[in-house]
N, C-alpha and C positions, 0 to 999 in steps of 0.2 A: 944864341941864345937867350939873350939879356930879354929881346922882345916879346920870346917865346914866354918867360917867367913870367915878366909883367901882366903880358895876357892874361896867364894862369890865375894868378895871385887878385885878380880884379870880381871883387864879389859879384856873384849872380844872383837876377830878381828874381824870388820867387814867386811862382802861383796861387792866386788866390781869390776865389768868391767873396764882394766887397757886397754892404751893406749902408744907406745915410740911416744916423739917428734921427727917429720919427716920434713927436707926441703922439700920446697914444691915453686914452683914460684907462685908468687904473680904481676897481672897486675897494670901497673903504670898507674894510669887514671885520666883526668881534668874532671870533671862534670859539663855540662851545658846544658840549657835547649837550646831549637828550638822551632821555629816553622816549620810544614810539607808546603811543597809548589810541585804544580803539573805541570810540564814542560811540561808533557801530556794535559793539563785541554785547547780544544781549543773552539771560539768562532768563529764561523762560521757566517759570511755577505754577504748578494750575489754581486756577481760584477755587476749587475744590476739588475733594480728596474720592480716591477710586479707584475702581481695576483696572487697566490699559485693554481694549479690547485689539484696537487694534495703533501700528506703528505705520503710518506711510511712506517713510523715508527710510534713509541709508548715510550714514555719516559722510561727508563731503558731498551730498547732494546739491543743488542750486535750486532755491526757495524765492517765490515772489512775497512780496509783503500781502497777508492776507493767505493765505495757502496753508488748510488743515495739515498738522505732522503729527498729533498724534488723537483717539480718542477714546476718551475711558466711558465707560460701561452707564450708557444709557434707554436701555430700555425703557426705564416707568417714566424719564423725560420725554418719551416719541409718544406714550402711548397719553399723556397727559396733553404734550401739546394736542395732539390729534382730538383729544375730547377736548382741549376749549377753540381748537379750531372747529368743529365741528358746532359748540354752542353759539359761536360767534355767529357763523353762519345764520343757523337759525335768529337769534335776537336779528340781526341785521335787515332777512327779510321781513322778522315780523314787523320792524319797524318800518320797513318803507312800508307793509302793505295799512298798518295802520296811520300813516302818515297819508296815504291815498284816499284812507275814507274819511278823515277829518276834512280834507280839502271838497269832499262829497256829500258832507254833509252828515254824515253817517258815523262817527267817529267824534268824542270832546276832546278840546284842547287837551285837558289832563291826561285822558288815555295817549295821547298822542308824546305827550313830553315825558310817560310815566319810560313808554317805549325806545325810543329817542336814551335817552340816561340809562334803560339795562343793554341795550345794545352798546351803550360806550365803554359798560364796563366789564362786560365778554370780552370788548377790543383790548381792554387795559391788561384782563388778566392772560389772554393771547399773547403779549404783547412780554408778561414776565413768564409764561410757561416758551416762549420763544427764547430767551434770554438765559433761561436755567437749562435750556437744551445748549445752547452755544458754548456756556460753560464748561460740558464734557468735552469738545473741543478744543486743544491747543495750538492756535496760529502763532504763523510766524507775524512779527509787527515789521520784519524789516525785505527788501533781498538783500541775499547772501547765502551761509554757505553752513550743513550742517556740521555740529561741533560735535564732541565725542558722544554715543550712543549709551553707553555702559550704566547699566539697570533700569535701562529703558528696553523694557520687554512685554510684549501681551502676556497679561496673566499676574503682572508684578502690579504693587498695592502703591499708587501717587498721593501722597497725603500734601494737601492742600498748604501753597504756598512753600513749599522745598523740593529744588530738586537740582543737578549738579546738568541741566541740558539747556546748550546756548546754541544761539545761530550769529555765525558771524559776519561782516560784511567788512572787506580790508580794502574799498577801492577807497574812503576819505578816511587821513588817518589824521591824529596832530600828534605834534612832538615838544615833550615839555622841555627845554633849554637854560641851563643855568647859567648866569650873567654876572662875573664880578662887580662888584656895587662899584664901582669907582668910572663902571663902565655904563651903568644902568640909568642913566640920565640919556644915552646917545639912542635908547629902542626906543622904537615909535611904533604905533599900530601901522600894519601894512607894508611895512619893508618886507623887504622880500630876503627870504633864507632857503640857502641851499646845502640838501644833503649830498655827504660823500662818501665814496665805497673808500673804508681805509687799505685794502689794498692797493688798487690801483688811485684812489686821488680822484677817480675821475663823480661828475655829479649824477646823482641817483634818484635825484627828486628834491624838488623846486617846491616851495609853501610863501606864506606870507606869518606876518604877528597879529594876530587875531586877540590875544588880551595879556592883559599886562598889570599882573596884581599891586593893589596899594602899598605893599609886605615886602618886608624881606624873608627869606628861608630861613628856619630853624629846627634844629636837630629836633630829632622824633622823641629821642628816647632822653633828654635830658630839657629841651627848649632850649637851650644857649645857640642866639643868630649865629649865621652861616656865614653873614656879607656877601650873600649871594642871592640876587635875584630870579626868578621862576618863571618863564615865560611860555606863553603857550605859541607856535605856528599849526596852522593847517595847511595838509594838502593835498592835492589827489594821488594815490599811489597806482602810479603807470608803470614803475618796475616791481620786474617778477621776484619774489625771497623776502619782500619787507614784514615784518609780521608784526603785533603788539609786544612791548618788554622789552624789543631791540633796543642797543645802545648804539647810537650816531654821532657817531660829529658832523658838524654843522659849520657854516658861514652864513651869519647875519650880515646882509649888506647898508650900510646907517649912509652911504654915502659916494659918490666920487671925485678922484680928483686924477689930473692931467699931469704926467710928468713924462719925457725925455723916456723912450723905454727900447732896452738892447735884449736881441733875440736870446736865451736860453743856450742856443749854439755856439754863440760868439763868446759866452762867459766861463771863464777858468776859472781854478782855484788852486791856492796855494798854502798851506796851513790854514786852510779856512777863510784864506781873507780872499774875496774875488778879484777881479785884473781882467783884461783885455788888450790889444791893443789896437791903440790908435794909429791911421795910417794917414802922415803928412808928405808933403813935398821936403823933398832932400835940398832943399835950399833951404827949407825951415828947420829943418833938424840939424843944418850944419851951422846955423847960427846959435845955434846951443851953444852955451859956456862951456855944455858936460862930456862936449862931441871934443877925441884926444887929435893932435897930431897927426897921429897914425890912420887914423880914420877917414879924419877932412883928404887923405892921402889914397887912400886905396880907394872913394866913395866918389875920386875928382875925375874918374872915366866915365861913371853911371850917365843917360841920359838924363837932363833936365824935368825931363818928365816922371821920372821914378820916385816912388811913394818907400817914404822908409813907416816900417814900426815900430810904435814907443809904447813901452810896456805902460799899461795905465791902471794904473788900483783905483778900485771902484766902491763903492758905496749904495747898495740895492735894497728894495723893498722885497714884500713876498711877492713869488712863482703866482703871474696869472696869467692863464693861458698862452704859455708857453714865453712868453715877455719878463723880465723883470723891470720895475720902476725906478730911473738910476734918480739917487739919490744927491750924489756929486760924481765926479770924475768924468763925466762925459756932457754933451753938450748936443743940441737939435743940431744936425749939421755936417757932423761927428762921422766921418770915414771907419766902417771898422768892417775887418773880415771875418763870415761867419762860416768859414773852411778854411782849413790846412792852420789854426792859430796854436795847435799843441807843437810841429817841429819851428813854429817862429823864437823870437828869440829880441834883446832890444836892441834896434839898430838895422835892423836885417831889411835888407832891397824888397819890394814885394813890384810884383806887376797885376793887374787886375784881368779877372780870369771872366769873370762875370757880374753885374751889377743886378741885385735885386730891390 
């Protein structure tokens, strides 16, 4: 009976999956919030006043640069353009005829020059009439999407320089980021900026710093300094759902540092203090002065290859790509469990189920 009792009281090794701590690259970042802005948010205003005769697009239509969107009443301009066109054609033919006769000796040089100048005048008039006709059409200056067309209908009057008609291109956006003054000196042109989804913490856009102002921000209401630097990053909008004036949390990557990295799955928390279990050979554990005689006796029957879990407090940096940078607590080469940690305790014998 005594032999059975000793066998049952011997500690059993708990199987765990393990990994060794390795050095990893961690980005050094400055976190900042910013507002999306759109340099391709174009308000279209007529160069002349007039009644709308044609609206050639609908809200939400994709348009290209130079495409005609709205036409104002242009009957008079068309008539004047056609007249100017005919006058230039006649003057040009006359100038060419006089020039030919001059070369044959049938006309004077002065007559040929007068005809040439007259043709140039008619050409200038034609160009002016073409420009006047073009001003009766509102064209898109960019590739983009047609915005709200409220108040833009045939029969309505467009006043010169006034309109609420927009074409928007959300492909290229900018974001203005407020950086604390103490960190402003770390910001450089070309640094990578990552925009994050608030709910999932996923990267939804990447860009780079394109503008750093030579002054700090101030409150627009009382001009008091805010002690922040508003920098601008530009990026290509490849994710659906990003819109101008949207508030976005971002990370500015100012450098990279190498630290031992611990997988997030290996980190436990107690009262917000992170810790893990370092796995050490049983002989090293038994040499510890904190091991009681009772523990030494109960572990004496374990194989010499047994590993023991040792509770190890950690000091960590911010999580990046499912790894924490280790500031203190672990070193490169340390063996830790990446599964089963929650059921371990300080001094628990473990066996390796798999190594990653």
